[in-house]
LOGU-545134 format. One record per residue: residue in one letter; x, z, y of N, C-alpha, C in turn; residue number from 0. Coordinates in steps of 0.05 Angstrom, whole numbers. Layout:
# residues N
<miti a&n_u X&n_w Z&n_v Y&ca_u X&ca_w Z&ca_v Y&c_u X&c_w Z&c_v Y&padren NUM>
...
***
This chain:
# residues 102
<miti m&n_u 3768&n_w 3983&n_v 3069&ca_u 3741&ca_w 3974&ca_v 3054&c_u 3758&c_w 3958&c_v 3031&padren 0>
<miti t&n_u 3747&n_w 3966&n_v 3010&ca_u 3751&ca_w 3949&ca_v 2985&c_u 3738&c_w 3926&c_v 2980&padren 1>
<miti h&n_u 3747&n_w 3906&n_v 2965&ca_u 3732&ca_w 3886&ca_v 2959&c_u 3708&c_w 3885&c_v 2946&padren 2>
<miti l&n_u 3705&n_w 3909&n_v 2930&ca_u 3682&ca_w 3914&ca_v 2919&c_u 3660&c_w 3925&c_v 2941&padren 3>
<miti s&n_u 3666&n_w 3937&n_v 2960&ca_u 3644&ca_w 3951&ca_v 2970&c_u 3642&c_w 3925&c_v 2996&padren 4>
<miti f&n_u 3662&n_w 3908&n_v 3001&ca_u 3655&ca_w 3888&ca_v 3021&c_u 3632&c_w 3871&c_v 3010&padren 5>
<miti f&n_u 3640&n_w 3864&n_v 2984&ca_u 3621&ca_w 3847&ca_v 2964&c_u 3593&c_w 3857&c_v 2967&padren 6>
<miti s&n_u 3590&n_w 3886&n_v 2960&ca_u 3563&ca_w 3897&ca_v 2959&c_u 3549&c_w 3894&c_v 2982&padren 7>
<miti a&n_u 3569&n_w 3900&n_v 3008&ca_u 3554&ca_w 3900&ca_v 3033&c_u 3547&c_w 3869&c_v 3043&padren 8>
<miti c&n_u 3558&n_w 3853&n_v 3029&ca_u 3551&ca_w 3821&ca_v 3040&c_u 3530&c_w 3811&c_v 3022&padren 9>
<miti l&n_u 3527&n_w 3819&n_v 2999&ca_u 3506&ca_w 3806&ca_v 2976&c_u 3482&c_w 3808&c_v 2988&padren 10>
<miti p&n_u 3465&n_w 3828&n_v 2996&ca_u 3441&ca_w 3820&ca_v 3010&c_u 3437&c_w 3806&c_v 3032&padren 11>
<miti a&n_u 3462&n_w 3797&n_v 3042&ca_u 3453&ca_w 3780&ca_v 3065&c_u 3457&c_w 3751&c_v 3058&padren 12>
<miti v&n_u 3476&n_w 3741&n_v 3036&ca_u 3478&ca_w 3718&ca_v 3018&c_u 3447&c_w 3716&c_v 3007&padren 13>
<miti i&n_u 3440&n_w 3733&n_v 2999&ca_u 3412&ca_w 3728&ca_v 2978&c_u 3394&c_w 3724&c_v 3002&padren 14>
<miti g&n_u 3392&n_w 3736&n_v 3022&ca_u 3371&ca_w 3731&ca_v 3040&c_u 3371&c_w 3705&c_v 3051&padren 15>
<miti f&n_u 3396&n_w 3693&n_v 3059&ca_u 3400&ca_w 3664&ca_v 3064&c_u 3392&c_w 3648&c_v 3045&padren 16>
<miti c&n_u 3396&n_w 3651&n_v 3016&ca_u 3395&ca_w 3632&ca_v 2998&c_u 3361&c_w 3634&c_v 2997&padren 17>
<miti l&n_u 3345&n_w 3652&n_v 2999&ca_u 3317&ca_w 3652&ca_v 2995&c_u 3304&c_w 3636&c_v 3023&padren 18>
<miti l&n_u 3317&n_w 3642&n_v 3042&ca_u 3307&ca_w 3627&ca_v 3065&c_u 3310&c_w 3599&c_v 3069&padren 19>
<miti s&n_u 3333&n_w 3587&n_v 3051&ca_u 3332&ca_w 3555&ca_v 3051&c_u 3312&c_w 3540&c_v 3047&padren 20>
<miti p&n_u 3312&n_w 3517&n_v 3057&ca_u 3291&ca_w 3494&ca_v 3052&c_u 3283&c_w 3492&c_v 3018&padren 21>
<miti h&n_u 3308&n_w 3490&n_v 3001&ca_u 3306&ca_w 3486&ca_v 2978&c_u 3294&c_w 3512&c_v 2960&padren 22>
<miti a&n_u 3294&n_w 3536&n_v 2974&ca_u 3284&ca_w 3555&ca_v 2955&c_u 3252&c_w 3557&c_v 2966&padren 23>
<miti q&n_u 3241&n_w 3544&n_v 2979&ca_u 3213&ca_w 3546&ca_v 2987&c_u 3194&c_w 3543&c_v 2969&padren 24>
<miti s&n_u 3171&n_w 3545&n_v 2972&ca_u 3150&ca_w 3542&ca_v 2952&c_u 3145&c_w 3510&c_v 2949&padren 25>
<miti a&n_u 3130&n_w 3511&n_v 2922&ca_u 3120&ca_w 3483&ca_v 2914&c_u 3101&c_w 3475&c_v 2937&padren 26>
<miti e&n_u 3082&n_w 3496&n_v 2949&ca_u 3063&ca_w 3491&ca_v 2967&c_u 3068&c_w 3479&c_v 2988&padren 27>
<miti k&n_u 3093&n_w 3490&n_v 3000&ca_u 3104&ca_w 3475&ca_v 3025&c_u 3115&c_w 3446&c_v 3022&padren 28>
<miti d&n_u 3130&n_w 3439&n_v 3001&ca_u 3136&ca_w 3415&ca_v 2990&c_u 3113&c_w 3397&c_v 2986&padren 29>
<miti e&n_u 3093&n_w 3408&n_v 2978&ca_u 3067&ca_w 3395&ca_v 2970&c_u 3053&c_w 3383&c_v 2996&padren 30>
<miti s&n_u 3063&n_w 3402&n_v 3019&ca_u 3049&ca_w 3396&ca_v 3043&c_u 3062&c_w 3368&c_v 3060&padren 31>
<miti r&n_u 3089&n_w 3371&n_v 3048&ca_u 3108&ca_w 3347&ca_v 3060&c_u 3097&c_w 3319&c_v 3049&padren 32>
<miti k&n_u 3082&n_w 3317&n_v 3031&ca_u 3077&ca_w 3290&ca_v 3011&c_u 3056&c_w 3275&c_v 3029&padren 33>
<miti w&n_u 3063&n_w 3252&n_v 3029&ca_u 3050&ca_w 3226&ca_v 3050&c_u 3020&c_w 3223&c_v 3029&padren 34>
<miti t&n_u 2999&n_w 3236&n_v 3044&ca_u 2974&ca_w 3230&ca_v 3031&c_u 2961&c_w 3210&c_v 3043&padren 35>
<miti a&n_u 2933&n_w 3199&n_v 3031&ca_u 2919&ca_w 3183&ca_v 3047&c_u 2908&c_w 3194&c_v 3073&padren 36>
<miti t&n_u 2897&n_w 3221&n_v 3072&ca_u 2889&ca_w 3233&ca_v 3092&c_u 2907&c_w 3240&c_v 3117&padren 37>
<miti k&n_u 2935&n_w 3243&n_v 3108&ca_u 2954&ca_w 3246&ca_v 3128&c_u 2959&c_w 3221&c_v 3140&padren 38>
<miti m&n_u 2962&n_w 3200&n_v 3124&ca_u 2965&ca_w 3172&ca_v 3141&c_u 2942&c_w 3164&c_v 3158&padren 39>
<miti f&n_u 2919&n_w 3166&n_v 3143&ca_u 2897&ca_w 3163&ca_v 3162&c_u 2897&c_w 3180&c_v 3192&padren 40>
<miti e&n_u 2898&n_w 3206&n_v 3187&ca_u 2902&ca_w 3221&ca_v 3214&c_u 2921&c_w 3212&c_v 3235&padren 41>
<miti k&n_u 2942&n_w 3203&n_v 3222&ca_u 2967&ca_w 3192&ca_v 3237&c_u 2961&c_w 3162&c_v 3255&padren 42>
<miti k&n_u 2954&n_w 3148&n_v 3231&ca_u 2943&ca_w 3123&ca_v 3241&c_u 2921&c_w 3113&c_v 3260&padren 43>
<miti d&n_u 2902&n_w 3132&n_v 3256&ca_u 2876&ca_w 3126&ca_v 3270&c_u 2881&c_w 3140&c_v 3301&padren 44>
<miti t&n_u 2896&n_w 3122&n_v 3315&ca_u 2898&ca_w 3129&ca_v 3343&c_u 2875&c_w 3132&c_v 3361&padren 45>
<miti d&n_u 2860&n_w 3116&n_v 3358&ca_u 2838&ca_w 3122&ca_v 3377&c_u 2811&c_w 3138&c_v 3364&padren 46>
<miti m&n_u 2821&n_w 3151&n_v 3342&ca_u 2804&ca_w 3170&ca_v 3329&c_u 2776&c_w 3160&c_v 3326&padren 47>
<miti d&n_u 2770&n_w 3139&n_v 3321&ca_u 2742&ca_w 3128&ca_v 3317&c_u 2733&c_w 3134&c_v 3291&padren 48>
<miti g&n_u 2756&n_w 3143&n_v 3271&ca_u 2741&ca_w 3149&ca_v 3242&c_u 2747&c_w 3124&c_v 3225&padren 49>
<miti f&n_u 2762&n_w 3097&n_v 3234&ca_u 2766&ca_w 3081&ca_v 3222&c_u 2793&c_w 3069&c_v 3234&padren 50>
<miti l&n_u 2807&n_w 3053&n_v 3214&ca_u 2829&ca_w 3041&ca_v 3220&c_u 2827&c_w 3011&c_v 3222&padren 51>
<miti t&n_u 2840&n_w 2999&n_v 3245&ca_u 2841&ca_w 2973&ca_v 3245&c_u 2862&c_w 2960&c_v 3235&padren 52>
<miti f&n_u 2863&n_w 2932&n_v 3238&ca_u 2888&ca_w 2922&ca_v 3221&c_u 2912&c_w 2930&c_v 3243&padren 53>
<miti e&n_u 2910&n_w 2930&n_v 3265&ca_u 2933&ca_w 2935&ca_v 3284&c_u 2944&c_w 2966&c_v 3284&padren 54>
<miti e&n_u 2923&n_w 2988&n_v 3274&ca_u 2931&ca_w 3015&ca_v 3271&c_u 2943&c_w 3011&c_v 3242&padren 55>
<miti f&n_u 2935&n_w 2997&n_v 3223&ca_u 2941&ca_w 3004&ca_v 3201&c_u 2970&c_w 2998&c_v 3192&padren 56>
<miti k&n_u 2981&n_w 2972&n_v 3209&ca_u 3008&ca_w 2962&ca_v 3207&c_u 3028&c_w 2976&c_v 3234&padren 57>
<miti q&n_u 3016&n_w 2992&n_v 3249&ca_u 3033&ca_w 3002&ca_v 3269&c_u 3062&c_w 3021&c_v 3253&padren 58>
<miti g&n_u 3079&n_w 3014&n_v 3267&ca_u 3102&ca_w 3028&ca_v 3255&c_u 3113&c_w 3024&c_v 3232&padren 59>
<miti r&n_u 3104&n_w 3002&n_v 3216&ca_u 3114&ca_w 2997&ca_v 3187&c_u 3140&c_w 2974&c_v 3189&padren 60>
<miti n&n_u 3149&n_w 2979&n_v 3168&ca_u 3179&ca_w 2961&ca_v 3164&c_u 3168&c_w 2934&c_v 3162&padren 61>
<miti e&n_u 3191&n_w 2917&n_v 3159&ca_u 3186&ca_w 2884&ca_v 3157&c_u 3176&c_w 2879&c_v 3131&padren 62>
<miti t&n_u 3184&n_w 2892&n_v 3111&ca_u 3172&ca_w 2886&ca_v 3079&c_u 3150&c_w 2893&c_v 3079&padren 63>
<miti f&n_u 3133&n_w 2915&n_v 3095&ca_u 3111&ca_w 2922&ca_v 3090&c_u 3093&c_w 2907&c_v 3106&padren 64>
<miti l&n_u 3102&n_w 2894&n_v 3126&ca_u 3084&ca_w 2878&ca_v 3141&c_u 3085&c_w 2848&c_v 3132&padren 65>
<miti q&n_u 3102&n_w 2845&n_v 3106&ca_u 3095&ca_w 2815&ca_v 3097&c_u 3072&c_w 2809&c_v 3081&padren 66>
<miti n&n_u 3062&n_w 2839&n_v 3065&ca_u 3038&ca_w 2838&ca_v 3059&c_u 3021&c_w 2853&c_v 3067&padren 67>
<miti a&n_u 3021&n_w 2860&n_v 3094&ca_u 2999&ca_w 2882&ca_v 3103&c_u 2970&c_w 2866&c_v 3107&padren 68>
<miti e&n_u 2967&n_w 2842&n_v 3114&ca_u 2940&ca_w 2834&ca_v 3122&c_u 2927&c_w 2835&c_v 3088&padren 69>
<miti k&n_u 2941&n_w 2831&n_v 3069&ca_u 2934&ca_w 2827&ca_v 3045&c_u 2922&c_w 2855&c_v 3035&padren 70>
<miti r&n_u 2940&n_w 2873&n_v 3034&ca_u 2933&ca_w 2897&ca_v 3034&c_u 2913&c_w 2911&c_v 3050&padren 71>
<miti f&n_u 2909&n_w 2907&n_v 3075&ca_u 2890&ca_w 2917&ca_v 3088&c_u 2860&c_w 2906&c_v 3082&padren 72>
<miti h&n_u 2863&n_w 2876&n_v 3076&ca_u 2836&ca_w 2867&ca_v 3066&c_u 2827&c_w 2877&c_v 3037&padren 73>
<miti a&n_u 2847&n_w 2886&n_v 3024&ca_u 2847&ca_w 2897&ca_v 2994&c_u 2829&c_w 2925&c_v 2999&padren 74>
<miti l&n_u 2837&n_w 2939&n_v 3017&ca_u 2827&ca_w 2963&ca_v 3024&c_u 2799&c_w 2963&c_v 3036&padren 75>
<miti d&n_u 2794&n_w 2947&n_v 3050&ca_u 2766&ca_w 2945&ca_v 3062&c_u 2751&c_w 2930&c_v 3048&padren 76>
<miti t&n_u 2743&n_w 2947&n_v 3028&ca_u 2722&ca_w 2939&ca_v 3010&c_u 2691&c_w 2929&c_v 3019&padren 77>
<miti n&n_u 2679&n_w 2939&n_v 3041&ca_u 2656&ca_w 2928&ca_v 3050&c_u 2661&c_w 2902&c_v 3069&padren 78>
<miti q&n_u 2686&n_w 2899&n_v 3074&ca_u 2691&ca_w 2869&ca_v 3089&c_u 2684&c_w 2872&c_v 3120&padren 79>
<miti d&n_u 2687&n_w 2896&n_v 3134&ca_u 2677&ca_w 2901&ca_v 3159&c_u 2701&c_w 2906&c_v 3176&padren 80>
<miti n&n_u 2724&n_w 2894&n_v 3172&ca_u 2746&ca_w 2889&ca_v 3184&c_u 2756&c_w 2919&c_v 3199&padren 81>
<miti k&n_u 2746&n_w 2937&n_v 3181&ca_u 2761&ca_w 2966&ca_v 3190&c_u 2760&c_w 2976&c_v 3165&padren 82>
<miti v&n_u 2780&n_w 3001&n_v 3157&ca_u 2780&ca_w 3017&ca_v 3134&c_u 2775&c_w 3047&c_v 3142&padren 83>
<miti s&n_u 2756&n_w 3056&n_v 3129&ca_u 2750&ca_w 3083&ca_v 3131&c_u 2766&c_w 3101&c_v 3110&padren 84>
<miti l&n_u 2768&n_w 3126&n_v 3118&ca_u 2783&ca_w 3149&ca_v 3100&c_u 2777&c_w 3142&c_v 3074&padren 85>
<miti d&n_u 2751&n_w 3138&n_v 3066&ca_u 2745&ca_w 3139&ca_v 3038&c_u 2755&c_w 3111&c_v 3025&padren 86>
<miti e&n_u 2752&n_w 3089&n_v 3040&ca_u 2765&ca_w 3064&ca_v 3031&c_u 2796&c_w 3065&c_v 3025&padren 87>
<miti l&n_u 2810&n_w 3082&n_v 3047&ca_u 2835&ca_w 3089&ca_v 3043&c_u 2842&c_w 3103&c_v 3016&padren 88>
<miti k&n_u 2827&n_w 3123&n_v 3012&ca_u 2830&ca_w 3145&ca_v 2988&c_u 2829&c_w 3129&c_v 2964&padren 89>
<miti a&n_u 2810&n_w 3112&n_v 2963&ca_u 2798&ca_w 3095&ca_v 2936&c_u 2819&c_w 3076&c_v 2932&padren 90>
<miti g&n_u 2835&n_w 3065&n_v 2953&ca_u 2858&ca_w 3042&ca_v 2947&c_u 2884&c_w 3053&c_v 2944&padren 91>
<miti w&n_u 2887&n_w 3084&n_v 2953&ca_u 2912&ca_w 3091&ca_v 2956&c_u 2934&c_w 3093&c_v 2933&padren 92>
<miti a&n_u 2929&n_w 3096&n_v 2912&ca_u 2944&ca_w 3091&ca_v 2886&c_u 2959&c_w 3065&c_v 2887&padren 93>
<miti d&n_u 2938&n_w 3048&n_v 2886&ca_u 2953&ca_w 3020&ca_v 2886&c_u 2968&c_w 3010&c_v 2906&padren 94>
<miti m&n_u 2960&n_w 3019&n_v 2931&ca_u 2976&ca_w 3011&ca_v 2956&c_u 3003&c_w 3030&c_v 2956&padren 95>
<miti t&n_u 3007&n_w 3051&n_v 2947&ca_u 3030&ca_w 3068&ca_v 2946&c_u 3046&c_w 3066&c_v 2921&padren 96>
<miti r&n_u 3035&n_w 3053&n_v 2896&ca_u 3042&ca_w 3048&ca_v 2876&c_u 3045&c_w 3073&c_v 2859&padren 97>
<miti n&n_u 3029&n_w 3095&n_v 2871&ca_u 3032&ca_w 3123&ca_v 2862&c_u 3010&c_w 3124&c_v 2837&padren 98>
<miti k&n_u 3005&n_w 3107&n_v 2816&ca_u 2985&ca_w 3101&ca_v 2800&c_u 2991&c_w 3126&c_v 2780&padren 99>
<miti k&n_u 2973&n_w 3144&n_v 2774&ca_u 2966&ca_w 3163&ca_v 2751&c_u 2969&c_w 3152&c_v 2720&padren 100>
<miti k&n_u 2977&n_w 3163&n_v 2710&ca_u 2985&ca_w 3150&ca_v 2682&c_u 2969&c_w 3168&c_v 2660&padren 101>
***
């Protein structure tokens, strides 16, 4: 077997592996990995009552986040009922995550 025929025999396999790599996946898949208000809400609303309590909100967060967690929670809780709805979280998401649109 010559080098050229070996190369031509392996080329389809190499291309296939490249196309299956995580880096070659579509933007849609990368988009689904993005942390959104809805994904956070679904993960944090452990009792599935449609609201986040302060305890649910701070669950699993790092120490830096926890330093301002109460202030952030109250800023999101716009109707001051001591719980955050999905709509309230979506409304305050950009400020909370510093993903402000320019």
